N, C-alpha and C positions, 0 to 999 in steps of 0.2 A: 462616652460619645458613641452614638450608633454608627456602625459602618455598613455601607451599602454592599450588597452582593450583586455584581454586574456580570453580564455576558462578556467574556474576554475574547480577544482576537487571537485565534489559534494559527492562522496562516497569513502570509503577507497580503493576500487579496481577499481575505474573508471579510464579508460585510454582515453576514447573518449566520446563525447556527441553529441547529435543531436540539431542543431540550429533550434529553432521554429520560432521566428520572433523578429524584433526590436520593442521596446516599445517607443522609441524616434526616431526622424528623424534628418538627417544631418543638422547641424547648430543650433540645440536646445541648450539652456543653461542648464547645468547639475549641480546639487548640490549633495553633498555627501548623500548617502542613496536613491537617485532616482533610481527606476528600469529602466534599459536601454535596456535589452533584455531578452528573455526567452530561457532557455536551458533545454533539456530533458537529464537527466543523470541516468544511471542504471535503475530505475523503476518509476521515477516520473519527472514531469516538475517543474521548479522553476524559479522565476523571479530573475535575477541577478542585484544587486544594485551596483551603482558606489561608489568607494572608493576615488574618486578625484572630483574636481570641475573644470568647464571650459566649453568649447564649443565642442559638439560632432561632430566628423568627421568620416563619413562612406565612405569608398572607393567604387567606382562604381562596382568593382569586389568583393565586400564583400560577405559574405555567404548568400545564399538564404534559405528560409524555407525548412527543410528536409536535409540540408547539414550535414554530419557527420564530426566532427572536432576533432583533437587530443587535449588533455589537454595541455594548454600553448600556443595554436595557437593564433596569433594576428589577431583580426577582425576589429579593428578600433582604434581611438585615441581620447583623450580629450586634447584640447590645450587651452592656455590662450587667452584672448580677442584680444590682440595685437601681438600674436605670429604667426610666419610664419607657414603656414600649411605644414605638412610633404608632400613630393612628393607622389602622388598617381597615379596609372596607369589608363589610359583611361580617357574619357571626364567626366566632372562633370555632374551629372544628372540635367536636366532642371526642372524648377518649373512650366512650362506651364501645365495647367490642360486641357487636351483634353480627356474626358471620353471615354474609349473603343478604343482609337487610339494610335499611336506611334508618339511622337513629338521629333524632333531632334535626332532620332535614339534611344531614350530611352523610354521604356514602362512606361506609367503613373502608372502601378501597382507597380513600384519600389518606388513611392512616397506615403507613407501611409498617410491617412488623419489624421488631428489632433484629438486626443481623449485622455482622461485621462486613466491611467493604469486600474482603476476599470471598465471603460466602455469597454476597450479592452478585459479585462478578461470576462466580460459579453457577449461580442460578440463571443469570442472564445468558451465559453461554449454552446452558442446557435448555433454555427456553421455558423455564418453570416460573410462573408468577409466585412470588413469596407469599401472597395472601392465600394461596391454595395449600400451603404447607403447615403442618402442626409442629411448632417449635418444641424441642425437648430440653432446651437449655434453661437457665434460671429466668424466671418470669416469662416463660414462653419464647425465649430467644431462639431464632433459627440457627441451627448448627450445621456444619458441613455434612455431617452424617444424615441430616434431614433431607439435604439436596441429593447427596450421593450415598446411597445405602452401603453398609460395610461389605455387602456381597460383591462389590466391584462394579455393579451396573452403573452406567454413566448417568442415567436419569431414572426416575420412578417408572414403574410399569405402565405401558400404554401412553406415556408422555412423549410426544415427538420433540425433536430438536429443531430449533429455528433461529435464524439470525434476527437481531433487533430490527433491522430494516425490513425484513420480511413481515414481522409482526406489525410494524407501523403501517406498511402498505396494505396489509390485510385489514387493519382497522379502517383505513381510508376508503377501501373498496368494498367493505362490508363482507369480507370473506372469512369463514371460520378456518383458520390455518391449522387447527388441531386435527382436522379431518383430511389434510392433504398428505400426499406421498412426496417426500423430498428427493431431489436428484443430486444433492450435494454429498460430501463425504459423510459416511455413517448415517445416511438418510436425512441429512440436514435439509430443512426447508429453506429455500432461497427466495429472493424477491421474484425471480423469473417464474418460480413455481406458483406463487401467489397470483402474478399477473396472468399466467396461463390459465389458472383456475377461474380468474375473473372473466377471461375471454370465453371460456366454456360456459360459465354461468350466464353471461350475456347472450350467448348463442342459444342456449337452452330456453332462456326466459323469453326472449323476443324473436327468436328465429333468425337473428342477424349473424353475420360472420364474426369470428374471433376478433379480439381487439387489435392484434398485429397482423394486418393484411395490406395488400396493395390498395392505395388510396385512402387508408385510414389515418386518423389523427392520434398520435401517440403522446401521452403526457410526458413532459420533460422532468426527469428525476433531478434531485439536487446534485447528485454526483455528475451527471451529464452537463448540468448547467455550469458547475465549477470547472470541468474540463474545457468547456467552450470558452469560458472567461479567461482561463490561464493561457490557452493557445492563442487567443486574440491579443492578450497583453504581450505575449512573447513576440508575436508578429509585429505589433506596433512599436515596441520599445527596443527591438534588436534589429540591426541591419544584417540579415543572415546571408552567408555564402556557403555553398556546399561543394566540397571536393570529393571526387571518387577515384579509386585506384583498385586494380585487381591484384590480389595477393595469391601467391602460390601456397596452398594449404596442404600439400601432399604430406609433408612431415607432421603437420598437425593431426591429420586424419590417422596416420600411422601411430602416432603417440596415443591417441585416444583408443585405438584398437588394442594397443598394448595394455592400457588400463582395463579394458573390458576383458581381455584374456586373463589378466591377473585376478580379476574379480570372480571368474568362473570357478565354481567349486567352493567358494568362500561363503560363509553365512551372509544372507542378504542384508542383515542389519549391521554388519560390521565392516563392509566394504562399500565405499561410495565411488561410483564411476563419474569423474568430472565431465560435465557437458562441454561442448565446444565453447559456449559462451563463458563458462567458468574459467577455462584456460585463457581465453582472450581477456577476460576481466583482470586476471592476475598479471598478464603481460602489459595491459594498459597502465596499471598502477606503476610498473617498473619504468615504462617509457615516460610517464608523467614526471618521474623524478628528473629526467633529462630536460623535459619541457614543462616546467611548472606553470607557465603562463596559461596553458590549456586548462588548468584547474582553478584559475583565478575568477574573481567576480568583482563587480562594482560595489562600492560602499560610499555613497554620496560622492565626494570629489576624490576619493582614493580607490586604489586597486588592491584588493586583498589576495595575497598568495598563500595558500595553506601550507602547513608543514607536512613532512612525510607521514607523520602519524595521523594526519587529518585527510588522507586520500580516501575519502568515502565515496564509493561509486554506486550510483543508482542503476537499477535495472527495470526497464519498462515491463509491466506484467499486465496481460489482458485478462480481465475478469468479466463475469456476467454483468456486473454493475458498472463497468467502464474501466478505463486505463488508470493504473496506479503505479507509483515508482518507489518501491521500498529501497532502502539504502544499506549496502554492505559496508561496515565501518572498518577503517584502518586496513584496507586490503593489502597494502605493502607489508604490514606486520603479520599477515596470516599466511599459513601454508596453503597449497592448492586444495588439499582435502578440507581444510577449514573453510575456505571460500565456497566450496561445493556444499558443505553441510549448512552454512549460513544461507546460501542461495535457496536450497530446498526448504529450509525453515520459513524463510520470508515468502516464498511463492505459496506455500501451504497456507500461511496466515492470510495472504492476500486473497486467495480464492475461496477461503472459508469466511471472509469478512471479519477477520480478527486483527487486522493491522491497527496499530495505534498511531497517533500523530508523530510520536518520536521515531517510529519506524521509517518515516518518510522525510525526516528532516536532516540537514547537515550534509547533503550530497554536494560534491564539487564537479562531478562529471557523470554523464549518463550513457548507458549502452542500451540500444533497442534492437531487437532481432526479429526480422520478418522472413528469415530464411526458411523456416518450417512451412511457410505458405508458398514457397517457390518464387518469392520476390528476389530479384537479383540486385537491383539498385533502387534507391528512393531518396527522398529529401526529408530527413527527420527534423522535427521542430525542437528547438532548444528548450530545455526545462529551466525557464527563467527562475533565479538570476544567474544560473551557470553560464559559462562562456562557450561550451561546446557539447555536442552530443555525437556519438558514433553509431551508425547503422550497420548491421551485419546482414549480408544477403545470403542467398542459397549457395551451397557448395555444389559445383558442377565439375564433372570429368570432361576435360576438353583437350583437343590436340594442340600441342605447342611446338613451335620450331626450336630445336636445340642445336648448338654448335655453330651459331651465327657469328663468325669472326673471319678476319682477313689473313691470308698467307701470301708471301711473295713467290712467284714462279721464276726460278733462277734462269730458266731457258729463255723466257721472253722478257724478263725484267719487269713484268706487270703484276699487279695484285689479282689474286683469284680468291673466290669465296671457298672456304673449307666446306667439305661435304656436310650439308645440313641433314638433320634427322627430325622426324615427326615423332614426338613422344606424347603419351597421355598423362596429364597432370590434374590434380584436384585444385580448383581455383574458386575464389570467393571475392566478391566486390565489397569494398569498405566505403561507406558514405559518411563523410565528416562534415557536419554543419557547425560553423563557428560564428561568433559575434565579431563582425568586421570593425565595429567601433572599438573593440577591446583588443583584438588580435589582428596582426597583419597576415596576408596570404602566405608569405614565405615562412613565417613561424609555424603556421598550421600545416603547411606542406611538409616541412621537415619532421614534425611530429608524426604525420601520417606515413612518411617514408620510413622512419625508424620503427614504427609499429608494424609495417608490412614486413620488414626484415626480421623482426622478432617473431611474428607469426610464421614466417617461412622456416625459422630455425628455433622452434619452441623449447626443445630439450636443452639446447645450449643456454638459453636465457634463464630457464628454470633452475639449471645447475648452479649458476653464479649468483642466484638470489640469496 
């Protein structure tokens, strides 16, 4: 029996996905679990594995890289060894290899060279088309050394690095990305580099202004469209309420300064200085143990409360292609240094466009930080279907009244105020938005109150973990 290969739903709100490329070729033998194609859905790319066994049949008019397809669309079949192939339209691609030419009316570029999934992934990350490589393996198979020479160079000489999205946008805009200078890590060419080049190209060609200017019309990227859809869905499906409180973070600042002093003189690759958000993330996980409802979510007519090992906390990361929320898993079971290391790893993957769908799944609570922009308080939007999100504001040094308590004057028998003092303290505003359909205001307020106490005394909380 022939089995259809369809576009799966990778996210709760996904209605369509972008086909990246096939990882197998027509006629290949497929086993269950073999990755057969790569699909970009919502905010990340993912290799799609086969759930059936047999022989892969790809129609000549099958999807090309960059094609946007609806969820459920049929793009190929897996058939038995002696099974009649389902009728397909158009001629079957020839296997004649004529590099750079067209044979029997079919471009050789439609016949991907043989390579393992790991080698294909390595080539994609390096921005090297496989059909430009000479395979040194059996039967011309592309090997890892063909992509990454033994000398240790990441890519072949003069071959720039680019993200899959940058290459796709370059194709759409008619830009030769191999001639661009990347602004990403290690010279990686990003989507913004391609769009900037398109603006320059348009300006040079027609004398008009660059694409991104006041009064211009900017094409909506698929990621921006997904962000807008998810924010709108969150707003429509959740009755949000935001609570704010000012926390004394003087001890938090002192603790981080101690970490920084300890790291001085140590090798940079052996000592990680936790960020303020790293420390708060660890404290949030501990406070969630006392207030598990803040990490719950709806599941049809039930409320699901995760276990301690499932306290996976998302962190909002701003990238050139839009906002993403990678997830640090089992924060309660990690040390502070492990939380910091995982945070650094995920942020690097997010900003280099290498996040996978699994990197952004399973979160039960999200933290977003606008403090670096000088924002003191804001109203964060819940990352549906989670129940709450915490916003961190900027840390400010402010004068605070200390010693505000009453004493009895024995001579007059009346109460007098003890001598007050003005002291300088580091303070930060916490903004907690919660789903009022799932959580009561008192429940959320108690969580925020305990978190404020934990942040005010971080060392004590970290010692008892």
